[in-house]
PyMOL Python script that loads the backbone (N, CA, C, O; Angstrom):
from pymol import cmd

cmd.read_pdbstr("""\
ATOM      1  N   MET A   1     119.337  53.198   9.910  1.00  0.00           N
ATOM      2  CA  MET A   1     118.782  52.806  10.830  1.00  0.00           C
ATOM      3  C   MET A   1     118.439  51.284  10.207  1.00  0.00           C
ATOM      4  O   MET A   1     118.915  51.043   9.098  1.00  0.00           O
ATOM      5  N   THR A   2     117.714  50.344  10.803  1.00  0.00           N
ATOM      6  CA  THR A   2     117.317  49.455  10.277  1.00  0.00           C
ATOM      7  C   THR A   2     116.391  48.794  11.134  1.00  0.00           C
ATOM      8  O   THR A   2     116.648  48.793  12.337  1.00  0.00           O
ATOM      9  N   PHE A   3     115.464  48.289  10.766  1.00  0.00           N
ATOM     10  CA  PHE A   3     114.228  47.673  11.354  1.00  0.00           C
ATOM     11  C   PHE A   3     113.618  46.334  10.832  1.00  0.00           C
ATOM     12  O   PHE A   3     113.811  45.833   9.724  1.00  0.00           O
ATOM     13  N   ASP A   4     112.868  45.867  11.818  1.00  0.00           N
ATOM     14  CA  ASP A   4     112.581  44.559  10.788  1.00  0.00           C
ATOM     15  C   ASP A   4     110.544  45.211  11.112  1.00  0.00           C
ATOM     16  O   ASP A   4     110.025  45.698  12.117  1.00  0.00           O
ATOM     17  N   PRO A   5     110.159  44.994  10.193  1.00  0.00           N
ATOM     18  CA  PRO A   5     109.090  45.187   9.812  1.00  0.00           C
ATOM     19  C   PRO A   5     107.626  44.352  10.445  1.00  0.00           C
ATOM     20  O   PRO A   5     106.458  44.661  10.682  1.00  0.00           O
ATOM     21  N   ASN A   6     108.665  42.886  10.560  1.00  0.00           N
ATOM     22  CA  ASN A   6     107.608  41.901  11.149  1.00  0.00           C
ATOM     23  C   ASN A   6     107.540  41.897  12.996  1.00  0.00           C
ATOM     24  O   ASN A   6     106.897  41.116  13.698  1.00  0.00           O
ATOM     25  N   LYS A   7     108.617  43.280  13.537  1.00  0.00           N
ATOM     26  CA  LYS A   7     108.133  43.017  14.737  1.00  0.00           C
ATOM     27  C   LYS A   7     107.564  44.550  15.049  1.00  0.00           C
ATOM     28  O   LYS A   7     107.949  45.047  16.108  1.00  0.00           O
ATOM     29  N   THR A   8     106.811  45.216  14.334  1.00  0.00           N
ATOM     30  CA  THR A   8     106.607  46.603  14.405  1.00  0.00           C
ATOM     31  C   THR A   8     105.111  46.455  15.021  1.00  0.00           C
ATOM     32  O   THR A   8     104.343  45.585  14.613  1.00  0.00           O
ATOM     33  N   ILE A   9     104.783  47.336  15.988  1.00  0.00           N
ATOM     34  CA  ILE A   9     103.327  47.334  16.364  1.00  0.00           C
ATOM     35  C   ILE A   9     102.596  48.491  16.171  1.00  0.00           C
ATOM     36  O   ILE A   9     103.039  49.576  15.795  1.00  0.00           O
ATOM     37  N   GLY A  10     101.723  48.274  16.381  1.00  0.00           N
ATOM     38  CA  GLY A  10     100.394  49.648  15.840  1.00  0.00           C
ATOM     39  C   GLY A  10     100.299  50.319  16.826  1.00  0.00           C
ATOM     40  O   GLY A  10     100.852  49.811  17.801  1.00  0.00           O
ATOM     41  N   LEU A  11      99.679  51.559  17.050  1.00  0.00           N
ATOM     42  CA  LEU A  11      99.353  52.466  18.084  1.00  0.00           C
ATOM     43  C   LEU A  11      98.616  51.439  19.296  1.00  0.00           C
ATOM     44  O   LEU A  11      98.813  51.693  20.484  1.00  0.00           O
ATOM     45  N   ASP A  12      97.913  50.479  18.955  1.00  0.00           N
ATOM     46  CA  ASP A  12      96.685  49.887  19.656  1.00  0.00           C
ATOM     47  C   ASP A  12      97.766  49.273  20.886  1.00  0.00           C
ATOM     48  O   ASP A  12      97.977  49.397  22.092  1.00  0.00           O
ATOM     49  N   GLU A  13      98.237  48.592  19.789  1.00  0.00           N
ATOM     50  CA  GLU A  13      99.569  47.457  20.736  1.00  0.00           C
ATOM     51  C   GLU A  13     100.017  48.164  21.813  1.00  0.00           C
ATOM     52  O   GLU A  13      99.845  47.950  23.013  1.00  0.00           O
ATOM     53  N   ALA A  14     100.840  49.368  21.030  1.00  0.00           N
ATOM     54  CA  ALA A  14     101.947  50.077  22.089  1.00  0.00           C
ATOM     55  C   ALA A  14     100.771  50.359  23.416  1.00  0.00           C
ATOM     56  O   ALA A  14     100.946  49.861  24.528  1.00  0.00           O
ATOM     57  N   LEU A  15      99.637  51.188  23.096  1.00  0.00           N
ATOM     58  CA  LEU A  15      98.913  51.679  24.175  1.00  0.00           C
ATOM     59  C   LEU A  15      98.337  50.332  25.092  1.00  0.00           C
ATOM     60  O   LEU A  15      98.567  50.259  26.299  1.00  0.00           O
ATOM     61  N   SER A  16      97.815  49.626  24.594  1.00  0.00           N
ATOM     62  CA  SER A  16      97.490  47.999  25.426  1.00  0.00           C
ATOM     63  C   SER A  16      99.001  47.771  26.200  1.00  0.00           C
ATOM     64  O   SER A  16      98.883  47.726  27.424  1.00  0.00           O
ATOM     65  N   LYS A  17     100.402  47.619  25.690  1.00  0.00           N
ATOM     66  CA  LYS A  17     101.085  46.736  26.539  1.00  0.00           C
ATOM     67  C   LYS A  17     101.361  47.987  27.842  1.00  0.00           C
ATOM     68  O   LYS A  17     101.549  47.692  29.022  1.00  0.00           O
ATOM     69  N   LEU A  18     101.332  49.235  27.355  1.00  0.00           N
ATOM     70  CA  LEU A  18     101.249  50.246  28.119  1.00  0.00           C
ATOM     71  C   LEU A  18     100.572  50.046  29.567  1.00  0.00           C
ATOM     72  O   LEU A  18     101.045  50.075  30.703  1.00  0.00           O
ATOM     73  N   ALA A  19      99.271  49.832  29.068  1.00  0.00           N
ATOM     74  CA  ALA A  19      98.414  49.437  30.234  1.00  0.00           C
ATOM     75  C   ALA A  19      98.468  48.597  31.055  1.00  0.00           C
ATOM     76  O   ALA A  19      98.271  48.837  32.247  1.00  0.00           O
ATOM     77  N   GLN A  20      98.853  46.988  30.409  1.00  0.00           N
ATOM     78  CA  GLN A  20      99.535  46.186  31.180  1.00  0.00           C
ATOM     79  C   GLN A  20     100.407  46.685  32.462  1.00  0.00           C
ATOM     80  O   GLN A  20     100.596  46.309  33.619  1.00  0.00           O
ATOM     81  N   GLN A  21     100.721  47.462  31.837  1.00  0.00           N
ATOM     82  CA  GLN A  21     102.172  47.910  33.255  1.00  0.00           C
ATOM     83  C   GLN A  21     101.470  48.099  34.616  1.00  0.00           C
ATOM     84  O   GLN A  21     100.280  48.340  34.818  1.00  0.00           O
ATOM     85  N   PRO A  22     102.316  47.962  35.365  1.00  0.00           N
ATOM     86  CA  PRO A  22     101.938  48.424  37.066  1.00  0.00           C
ATOM     87  C   PRO A  22     101.388  49.694  37.020  1.00  0.00           C
ATOM     88  O   PRO A  22     100.213  49.973  37.256  1.00  0.00           O
ATOM     89  N   PHE A  23     102.415  50.573  36.661  1.00  0.00           N
ATOM     90  CA  PHE A  23     101.215  51.792  36.568  1.00  0.00           C
ATOM     91  C   PHE A  23     100.184  52.577  35.385  1.00  0.00           C
ATOM     92  O   PHE A  23      99.495  53.575  35.173  1.00  0.00           O
ATOM     93  N   GLY A  24     100.565  51.562  34.937  1.00  0.00           N
ATOM     94  CA  GLY A  24      99.724  52.001  32.711  1.00  0.00           C
ATOM     95  C   GLY A  24      98.399  52.789  32.715  1.00  0.00           C
ATOM     96  O   GLY A  24      98.061  53.617  31.869  1.00  0.00           O
ATOM     97  N   GLN A  25      97.657  52.377  33.874  1.00  0.00           N
ATOM     98  CA  GLN A  25      96.055  52.603  33.757  1.00  0.00           C
ATOM     99  C   GLN A  25      96.216  54.560  34.166  1.00  0.00           C
ATOM    100  O   GLN A  25      95.604  55.500  33.658  1.00  0.00           O
ATOM    101  N   TRP A  26      97.444  54.553  35.420  1.00  0.00           N
ATOM    102  CA  TRP A  26      97.535  55.690  35.489  1.00  0.00           C
ATOM    103  C   TRP A  26      98.283  56.404  34.549  1.00  0.00           C
ATOM    104  O   TRP A  26      98.021  57.596  34.388  1.00  0.00           O
ATOM    105  N   LEU A  27      99.054  55.941  33.988  1.00  0.00           N
ATOM    106  CA  LEU A  27      99.895  56.753  32.822  1.00  0.00           C
ATOM    107  C   LEU A  27      98.847  57.047  31.783  1.00  0.00           C
ATOM    108  O   LEU A  27      98.521  58.233  31.830  1.00  0.00           O
ATOM    109  N   LEU A  28      98.394  56.553  31.124  1.00  0.00           N
ATOM    110  CA  LEU A  28      96.929  56.490  30.001  1.00  0.00           C
ATOM    111  C   LEU A  28      95.876  57.146  30.621  1.00  0.00           C
ATOM    112  O   LEU A  28      95.272  57.789  29.762  1.00  0.00           O
ATOM    113  N   GLY A  29      95.308  57.299  31.874  1.00  0.00           N
ATOM    114  CA  GLY A  29      95.068  58.422  32.511  1.00  0.00           C
ATOM    115  C   GLY A  29      95.465  59.646  32.722  1.00  0.00           C
ATOM    116  O   GLY A  29      94.672  60.383  33.307  1.00  0.00           O
ATOM    117  N   LEU A  30      96.819  60.204  32.296  1.00  0.00           N
ATOM    118  CA  LEU A  30      97.297  60.973  32.643  1.00  0.00           C
ATOM    119  C   LEU A  30      97.747  61.620  31.471  1.00  0.00           C
ATOM    120  O   LEU A  30      98.334  62.701  31.520  1.00  0.00           O
ATOM    121  N   LYS A  31      97.517  61.048  30.472  1.00  0.00           N
ATOM    122  CA  LYS A  31      97.963  60.974  29.141  1.00  0.00           C
ATOM    123  C   LYS A  31      96.734  61.849  28.056  1.00  0.00           C
ATOM    124  O   LYS A  31      96.889  62.559  27.063  1.00  0.00           O
ATOM    125  N   ALA A  32      95.421  61.356  28.864  1.00  0.00           N
ATOM    126  CA  ALA A  32      94.347  61.684  28.083  1.00  0.00           C
ATOM    127  C   ALA A  32      93.648  62.994  28.965  1.00  0.00           C
ATOM    128  O   ALA A  32      92.667  63.681  28.680  1.00  0.00           O
ATOM    129  N   PHE A  33      94.455  63.040  30.008  1.00  0.00           N
ATOM    130  CA  PHE A  33      93.953  64.418  30.741  1.00  0.00           C
ATOM    131  C   PHE A  33      94.683  65.341  29.981  1.00  0.00           C
ATOM    132  O   PHE A  33      94.143  66.227  29.318  1.00  0.00           O
ATOM    133  N   GLY A  34      95.858  65.171  30.053  1.00  0.00           N
ATOM    134  CA  GLY A  34      97.111  66.173  29.266  1.00  0.00           C
ATOM    135  C   GLY A  34      96.530  66.499  28.131  1.00  0.00           C
ATOM    136  O   GLY A  34      96.325  67.689  27.894  1.00  0.00           O
ATOM    137  N   LEU A  35      96.142  65.467  27.187  1.00  0.00           N
ATOM    138  CA  LEU A  35      95.415  66.003  25.933  1.00  0.00           C
ATOM    139  C   LEU A  35      94.259  66.902  26.047  1.00  0.00           C
ATOM    140  O   LEU A  35      94.133  67.889  25.322  1.00  0.00           O
ATOM    141  N   THR A  36      93.542  66.617  26.817  1.00  0.00           N
ATOM    142  CA  THR A  36      92.113  67.756  26.886  1.00  0.00           C
ATOM    143  C   THR A  36      92.714  68.693  27.095  1.00  0.00           C
ATOM    144  O   THR A  36      92.515  69.610  26.297  1.00  0.00           O
ATOM    145  N   LEU A  37      93.747  68.957  28.254  1.00  0.00           N
ATOM    146  CA  LEU A  37      93.993  70.175  28.768  1.00  0.00           C
ATOM    147  C   LEU A  37      94.378  70.967  27.348  1.00  0.00           C
ATOM    148  O   LEU A  37      93.879  72.040  27.009  1.00  0.00           O
ATOM    149  N   TYR A  38      95.353  70.225  26.602  1.00  0.00           N
ATOM    150  CA  TYR A  38      96.035  71.066  25.376  1.00  0.00           C
ATOM    151  C   TYR A  38      94.799  70.818  24.774  1.00  0.00           C
ATOM    152  O   TYR A  38      94.362  71.229  25.849  1.00  0.00           O
ATOM    153  N   GLY A  39      93.926  70.584  24.199  1.00  0.00           N
ATOM    154  CA  GLY A  39      92.562  70.988  23.670  1.00  0.00           C
ATOM    155  C   GLY A  39      92.055  71.755  24.011  1.00  0.00           C
ATOM    156  O   GLY A  39      91.379  72.310  23.144  1.00  0.00           O
ATOM    157  N   VAL A  40      91.983  72.300  25.290  1.00  0.00           N
ATOM    158  CA  VAL A  40      91.349  73.628  25.547  1.00  0.00           C
ATOM    159  C   VAL A  40      92.060  74.429  25.399  1.00  0.00           C
ATOM    160  O   VAL A  40      91.666  75.558  25.109  1.00  0.00           O
ATOM    161  N   PHE A  41      93.170  74.177  25.524  1.00  0.00           N
ATOM    162  CA  PHE A  41      94.213  75.496  25.181  1.00  0.00           C
ATOM    163  C   PHE A  41      94.460  76.283  24.087  1.00  0.00           C
ATOM    164  O   PHE A  41      94.793  77.462  23.963  1.00  0.00           O
ATOM    165  N   GLU A  42      94.187  75.226  23.173  1.00  0.00           N
ATOM    166  CA  GLU A  42      93.955  75.359  21.845  1.00  0.00           C
ATOM    167  C   GLU A  42      92.819  76.187  21.347  1.00  0.00           C
ATOM    168  O   GLU A  42      93.127  76.979  20.457  1.00  0.00           O
ATOM    169  N   ILE A  43      91.548  76.175  21.734  1.00  0.00           N
ATOM    170  CA  ILE A  43      90.244  76.189  21.771  1.00  0.00           C
ATOM    171  C   ILE A  43      90.330  77.826  21.720  1.00  0.00           C
ATOM    172  O   ILE A  43      90.226  78.697  20.857  1.00  0.00           O
ATOM    173  N   MET A  44      90.658  77.731  23.567  1.00  0.00           N
ATOM    174  CA  MET A  44      91.009  79.327  24.102  1.00  0.00           C
ATOM    175  C   MET A  44      91.805  80.288  23.052  1.00  0.00           C
ATOM    176  O   MET A  44      91.407  81.379  22.643  1.00  0.00           O
ATOM    177  N   LYS A  45      92.806  79.746  22.772  1.00  0.00           N
ATOM    178  CA  LYS A  45      94.158  80.458  22.060  1.00  0.00           C
ATOM    179  C   LYS A  45      93.448  80.968  21.017  1.00  0.00           C
ATOM    180  O   LYS A  45      93.434  82.166  20.737  1.00  0.00           O
ATOM    181  N   GLY A  46      92.699  79.891  20.268  1.00  0.00           N
ATOM    182  CA  GLY A  46      92.006  80.413  18.843  1.00  0.00           C
ATOM    183  C   GLY A  46      90.732  81.108  18.988  1.00  0.00           C
ATOM    184  O   GLY A  46      90.155  81.383  17.936  1.00  0.00           O
ATOM    185  N   LYS A  47      90.164  81.456  20.125  1.00  0.00           N
ATOM    186  CA  LYS A  47      88.880  82.027  20.460  1.00  0.00           C
ATOM    187  C   LYS A  47      89.515  83.606  20.835  1.00  0.00           C
ATOM    188  O   LYS A  47      88.849  84.603  20.555  1.00  0.00           O
ATOM    189  N   TYR A  48      90.715  83.704  21.420  1.00  0.00           N
ATOM    190  CA  TYR A  48      91.144  85.220  21.902  1.00  0.00           C
ATOM    191  C   TYR A  48      92.480  85.591  21.074  1.00  0.00           C
ATOM    192  O   TYR A  48      93.190  86.191  21.881  1.00  0.00           O
ATOM    193  N   GLN A  49      93.165  85.506  19.801  1.00  0.00           N
ATOM    194  CA  GLN A  49      93.959  85.179  19.254  1.00  0.00           C
ATOM    195  C   GLN A  49      93.329  86.099  17.877  1.00  0.00           C
ATOM    196  O   GLN A  49      92.526  85.716  17.026  1.00  0.00           O
ATOM    197  N   HIS A  50      94.027  87.467  18.014  1.00  0.00           N
ATOM    198  CA  HIS A  50      93.647  88.668  16.752  1.00  0.00           C
ATOM    199  C   HIS A  50      94.375  88.008  15.869  1.00  0.00           C
ATOM    200  O   HIS A  50      95.541  87.620  15.943  1.00  0.00           O
ATOM    201  N   MET A  51      93.522  87.905  14.953  1.00  0.00           N
ATOM    202  CA  MET A  51      93.645  87.662  13.413  1.00  0.00           C
ATOM    203  C   MET A  51      93.973  88.904  12.318  1.00  0.00           C
ATOM    204  O   MET A  51      93.097  89.430  11.631  1.00  0.00           O
ATOM    205  N   GLY A  52      95.329  89.256  12.287  1.00  0.00           N
ATOM    206  CA  GLY A  52      95.335  90.302  11.691  1.00  0.00           C
ATOM    207  C   GLY A  52      95.117  90.015   9.720  1.00  0.00           C
ATOM    208  O   GLY A  52      96.025  89.479   9.085  1.00  0.00           O
ATOM    209  N   LEU A  53      94.091  90.377   9.186  1.00  0.00           N
ATOM    210  CA  LEU A  53      93.807  90.194   7.720  1.00  0.00           C
ATOM    211  C   LEU A  53      93.836  91.001   7.440  1.00  0.00           C
ATOM    212  O   LEU A  53      92.889  91.125   6.663  1.00  0.00           O
ATOM    213  N   GLY A  54      94.345  91.859   7.510  1.00  0.00           N
ATOM    214  CA  GLY A  54      94.581  93.262   6.748  1.00  0.00           C
ATOM    215  C   GLY A  54      93.516  94.281   7.017  1.00  0.00           C
ATOM    216  O   GLY A  54      92.648  94.234   7.888  1.00  0.00           O
ATOM    217  N   ASP A  55      93.722  95.171   6.155  1.00  0.00           N
ATOM    218  CA  ASP A  55      93.129  96.365   6.381  1.00  0.00           C
ATOM    219  C   ASP A  55      91.623  96.741   5.852  1.00  0.00           C
ATOM    220  O   ASP A  55      91.619  97.171   4.699  1.00  0.00           O
ATOM    221  N   TYR A  56      90.120  96.641   6.605  1.00  0.00           N
ATOM    222  CA  TYR A  56      89.255  96.427   5.791  1.00  0.00           C
ATOM    223  C   TYR A  56      88.418  98.006   6.258  1.00  0.00           C
ATOM    224  O   TYR A  56      87.376  98.343   5.695  1.00  0.00           O
TER     225      TYR A  56
END
""", "prot")
cmd.dss("prot")
cmd.show_as("cartoon", "prot")
cmd.util.cbc("prot")
cmd.orient("prot")
C-alpha cells in the first residue's frame, strides 16, 4: 500500500468532516451514544464477572 503523508488527516479533522455531512451531527451523536452504552456494558461486566484468582 502506498499513501501520501501530506494528505493524511487526524481524528479531529475526520470527525469535523463527518459533522459537516447532511446527517453528520446525527451520526456523531449515535456514535457517542454507542460508545457510552459500551462503557456501561464494560463496567457492568467488570462488576459482575467472577475472577478466578486461585484457592484461598
